[in-house]
Backbone as CSV, one residue per row, in Angstrom:
resi,resn,N_x,N_y,N_z,CA_x,CA_y,CA_z,C_x,C_y,C_z
1,MET,0.821,-1.186,0.000,0.000,0.000,0.000,0.865,1.250,0.000
2,GLY,2.125,1.155,0.464,3.020,2.272,0.378,2.895,3.288,1.503
3,VAL,2.129,2.988,2.548,1.960,3.937,3.643,3.167,3.914,4.560
4,ALA,3.666,2.729,4.854,4.761,2.603,5.808,5.899,1.818,5.200
5,SER,7.091,2.209,5.553,8.243,1.448,5.113,8.651,0.511,6.229
6,PRO,9.313,-0.611,5.888,9.732,-1.540,6.932,10.576,-0.821,7.981
7,GLY,10.286,-1.094,9.227,11.053,-0.520,10.307,10.537,0.810,10.823
8,LEU,9.513,1.378,10.212,8.947,2.636,10.692,8.259,2.376,12.022
9,PRO,8.625,3.106,13.060,8.032,2.834,14.375,6.526,3.067,14.384
10,LEU,5.831,2.168,15.026,4.379,2.279,15.147,4.001,3.584,15.834
11,SER,4.789,4.012,16.795,4.489,5.254,17.503,4.478,6.449,16.550
12,ARG,5.330,6.428,15.534,5.350,7.530,14.563,4.076,7.526,13.723
13,LEU,3.600,6.335,13.348,2.351,6.247,12.597,1.179,6.754,13.428
14,ILE,1.198,6.457,14.713,0.143,6.940,15.600,0.211,8.457,15.695
15,ASP,1.426,9.003,15.791,1.594,10.461,15.827,1.079,11.101,14.536
16,ILE,1.387,10.486,13.401,0.929,11.002,12.112,-0.594,11.015,12.067
17,ARG,-1.208,9.941,12.564,-2.668,9.878,12.581,-3.244,11.004,13.428
18,GLY,-2.622,11.292,14.562,-3.068,12.383,15.417,-2.934,13.741,14.739
19,GLU,-1.836,13.930,14.004,-1.627,15.172,13.271,-2.679,15.336,12.174
20,LEU,-2.995,14.234,11.503,-4.025,14.291,10.466,-5.391,14.617,11.064
21,THR,-5.687,14.040,12.214,-6.956,14.316,12.897,-7.055,15.794,13.267
22,ALA,-5.962,16.358,13.761,-5.960,17.783,14.106,-6.197,18.647,12.860
23,LEU,-5.573,18.273,11.747,-5.795,19.004,10.493,-7.243,18.910,10.039
24,ILE,-7.820,17.730,10.145,-9.215,17.525,9.743,-10.123,18.445,10.557
25,LYS,-9.909,18.458,11.870,-10.764,19.272,12.744,-10.604,20.761,12.466
26,SER,-9.372,21.209,12.267,-9.166,22.643,12.079,-9.523,23.114,10.678
27,GLU,-9.180,22.316,9.678,-9.376,22.756,8.299,-10.754,22.401,7.746
28,LEU,-11.194,21.184,7.983,-12.450,20.740,7.389,-13.658,21.176,8.209
29,TYR,-13.555,21.018,9.531,-14.702,21.319,10.388,-14.573,22.649,11.123
30,GLY,-13.370,23.215,11.129,-13.146,24.439,11.882,-13.128,25.697,11.049
31,GLY,-13.533,25.614,9.806,-13.606,26.804,8.977,-12.330,27.139,8.239
32,GLY,-11.380,26.192,8.189,-10.132,26.442,7.479,-10.222,26.080,6.012
33,ASN,-9.110,25.694,5.448,-9.007,25.320,4.043,-9.643,23.952,3.829
34,LYS,-10.795,23.923,3.183,-11.553,22.677,2.996,-10.779,21.646,2.178
35,MET,-10.035,22.093,1.178,-9.267,21.151,0.352,-8.189,20.462,1.185
36,GLU,-7.518,21.227,2.041,-6.497,20.642,2.910,-7.137,19.679,3.904
37,GLY,-8.297,20.040,4.420,-9.011,19.164,5.342,-9.432,17.863,4.683
38,ARG,-9.915,17.956,3.442,-10.299,16.736,2.707,-9.086,15.865,2.420
39,ALA,-7.969,16.489,2.072,-6.743,15.731,1.811,-6.279,15.012,3.079
40,ALA,-6.379,15.678,4.224,-6.007,15.052,5.490,-6.946,13.892,5.817
41,LEU,-8.237,14.050,5.524,-9.208,12.993,5.761,-8.903,11.769,4.899
42,ILE,-8.578,11.999,3.646,-8.224,10.893,2.743,-6.950,10.197,3.220
43,ALA,-5.966,10.986,3.629,-4.713,10.406,4.115,-4.942,9.578,5.376
44,ARG,-5.780,10.087,6.278,-6.053,9.336,7.508,-6.808,8.052,7.208
45,ARG,-7.760,8.110,6.288,-8.490,6.887,5.911,-7.537,5.855,5.308
46,THR,-6.596,6.309,4.508,-5.614,5.400,3.911,-4.750,4.762,4.997
47,LEU,-4.323,5.558,5.956,-3.534,5.033,7.067,-4.356,4.037,7.882
48,ASP,-5.617,4.365,8.140,-6.489,3.446,8.875,-6.659,2.135,8.112
49,GLU,-6.826,2.212,6.795,-6.946,0.999,5.983,-5.697,0.141,6.127
50,PHE,-4.547,0.774,6.170,-3.309,0.026,6.376,-3.360,-0.722,7.699
51,PHE,-3.774,-0.036,8.776,-3.836,-0.673,10.087,-4.826,-1.827,10.105
52,PHE,-5.960,-1.666,9.415,-7.005,-2.689,9.462,-6.803,-3.826,8.475
53,HIS,-6.090,-3.603,7.386,-6.012,-4.614,6.343,-4.633,-5.219,6.132
54,THR,-3.673,-4.805,6.911,-2.350,-5.386,6.737,-2.372,-6.857,7.136
55,GLN,-1.770,-7.676,6.334,-1.716,-9.111,6.611,-0.414,-9.494,7.296
56,GLN,0.549,-8.625,7.225,1.850,-8.911,7.798,2.340,-7.624,8.443
57,LEU,2.758,-7.724,9.675,3.198,-6.526,10.382,4.600,-6.153,9.920
58,ASN,4.676,-5.196,9.003,5.976,-4.766,8.514,6.344,-3.394,9.061
59,VAL,5.663,-2.966,10.108,5.947,-1.675,10.714,6.976,-1.841,11.830
60,VAL,6.710,-2.803,12.692,7.602,-3.113,13.802,7.638,-4.623,13.952
61,PRO,8.652,-5.164,14.610,8.671,-6.620,14.833,7.448,-7.057,15.636
62,GLY,6.893,-8.194,15.289,5.728,-8.717,15.975,4.763,-9.309,14.974
63,ASN,3.505,-9.470,15.371,2.523,-9.968,14.422,1.328,-9.033,14.371
64,VAL,0.438,-9.297,13.453,-0.692,-8.413,13.197,-1.562,-8.240,14.436
65,ALA,-1.643,-9.232,15.285,-2.461,-9.142,16.494,-2.002,-8.003,17.394
66,ASP,-0.741,-7.579,17.268,-0.243,-6.466,18.074,-0.961,-5.162,17.763
67,LEU,-1.643,-5.091,16.618,-2.344,-3.869,16.235,-3.783,-3.826,16.736
68,ASP,-4.241,-4.867,17.413,-5.634,-4.911,17.867,-6.002,-3.729,18.746
69,PHE,-5.110,-3.351,19.664,-5.402,-2.215,20.541,-5.557,-0.936,19.734
70,LEU,-4.735,-0.778,18.714,-4.802,0.423,17.886,-6.082,0.436,17.062
71,ARG,-6.463,-0.699,16.549,-7.701,-0.790,15.779,-8.900,-0.395,16.640
72,SER,-8.916,-0.878,17.868,-10.013,-0.522,18.786,-10.026,0.976,19.061
73,ALA,-8.850,1.548,19.261,-8.766,2.991,19.520,-9.245,3.800,18.321
74,ILE,-8.913,3.357,17.119,-9.352,4.054,15.907,-10.873,4.027,15.806
75,ILE,-11.473,2.890,16.073,-12.929,2.768,16.025,-13.566,3.714,17.040
76,LEU,-13.071,3.712,18.271,-13.643,4.572,19.311,-13.454,6.052,18.986
77,GLU,-12.279,6.417,18.490,-12.037,7.821,18.150,-12.949,8.272,17.012
78,THR,-13.134,7.413,16.024,-13.996,7.748,14.892,-15.442,7.934,15.349
79,LEU,-15.913,7.055,16.212,-17.270,7.193,16.744,-17.417,8.479,17.556
80,ALA,-16.415,8.804,18.356,-16.461,10.032,19.156,-16.498,11.263,18.247
81,GLU,-15.741,11.246,17.167,-15.764,12.365,16.217,-17.144,12.514,15.583
82,GLN,-17.762,11.390,15.243,-19.081,11.448,14.630,-20.117,11.995,15.601
83,VAL,-20.040,11.600,16.861,-20.958,12.120,17.874,-20.744,13.620,18.037
84,GLU,-19.490,14.055,18.059,-19.182,15.484,18.185,-19.766,16.272,17.012
85,LEU,-19.629,15.733,15.807,-20.180,16.410,14.629,-21.701,16.475,14.681
86,LEU,-22.331,15.402,15.128,-23.789,15.406,15.264,-24.241,16.417,16.317
87,ASP,-23.496,16.499,17.419,-23.820,17.484,18.454,-23.700,18.909,17.917
88,GLN,-22.648,19.161,17.155,-22.456,20.491,16.573,-23.586,20.829,15.600
89,ALA,-23.997,19.868,14.795,-25.080,20.091,13.846,-26.382,20.364,14.573
90,ARG,-26.622,19.608,15.648,-27.836,19.805,16.436,-27.839,21.190,17.072
91,ASP,-26.709,21.586,17.641,-26.597,22.901,18.273,-26.776,24.027,17.255
92,ALA,-26.208,23.842,16.067,-26.332,24.860,15.015,-27.784,24.991,14.552
93,ALA,-28.543,23.905,14.637,-29.939,23.920,14.215,-30.872,24.392,15.326
94,GLY,-30.277,24.663,16.502,-31.079,25.156,17.626,-31.742,24.069,18.428
95,GLY,-31.266,22.831,18.269,-31.835,21.718,19.017,-31.246,21.618,20.407
96,SER,-31.770,20.671,21.175,-31.227,20.476,22.520,-31.015,19.018,22.795
């Protein structure tokens, strides 16, 4: 997939994902540059696909099962973002 090279620390990929999330929030949802926000969203989805669909752990020594905790965190973070967006939409519409 070309997202990670062999030996790239998993912690760096997690940091990159966090940076992309911050860009998405500031640019796409925070009134910034929408094109940059969309590009960050696409990049984060690609990184997430790597985490979820890799058959062989070529990021760090170990096996694919080592990524289970990260996969769970990605799911929870994504759900939390969706709830936040729904809350913002409700508030903007004057709901309670």
